[in-house]
N, C-alpha and C positions, 0 to 999 in steps of 0.2 A: 945215454943217448941224448942228442940234442932235442929240442922241442919237437914233439911228435908231428905236429901240423907242418912245421917247416920241413921235416924229413919227408913227409908225404908229398909236399909240393916239389921237392927235389926229385923224388922218385917219379912222379908224374911227368916232370920235364924230361928226365932221363929216358923214360919209356917212349915218349912221343917225339923225341929228337934223336933217332937212332942212326940215321944216315941213308936208309932206304925208305922210300915212301910207303911201301907195303908194310914193312915192319913198324914204321912210325904209327901207322893206322892200327895195325893189329895190337901191338904192345900198348899203345896209348889207350885204346878202347878197353882192353883187358884191365889195365891198371886203373883207369877211371871207374870201371864197374866194381872192382873188388877192393880198392885201397882202403876205403872206410871200414871194411869188414875185417881187415888184417890186424892182428895184434903186433906188438913190438917184434916178436920173433919172426913172424911171417913177413913183416916189412923188411927185416934183415935178409931173409931168404929171397925175397923179390929183388933186393939190391944185388945180391950175388948173381941171380939169374940175369939181370940186366947187364951185368959185366960180360956176359957171353957174346960171342960174335953172332950177328944176325943170321948168317947162313947156317951156323951150327944150331941155333934155336929152331930155325925152319926145318932142318933135317930131323930134329927131335920130334917136332910136331907131326911130321909126316911118317915118323917111325922108321926112318932110314938109318938112324943110328940109335944105339941104346942110350938111355938117360944115365949120365955119369953120376956116381954116388954123391958128389958134392952139391948136385941140384936135384936129386931124386927125392922130392918132397911134395907136400900138398899144393904148394904154389905152382909148381911145374905141372902137376896133374890138372889143376884148375885151368891153366893156360891151354893145355892140350885139349881139354874138353871144350873150352870156350872157342878155340879155333875150329874144332870139328863141328860145332853147332852152326858156325857161319856157313858151312858147306851144305847144310841140310836144306 
């Protein structure tokens, strides 16, 4: 894997430049909060999650669709919990 700090910067950019303002904010804030806590594996899982469509991620957060196996992991669970705490 490339330098971990460069990878983190790329992920943060990818998270905060999604295409929709709401998801830019949500994913950007989530990534900013947790990125330094993630190990190499979790950073890779985050990268896979960030490849998903905004609308699909939003439906996962709202529990309108089941979490597919390829992103059913700790990172996705943290994102769902993070998004739900914003509504409290």
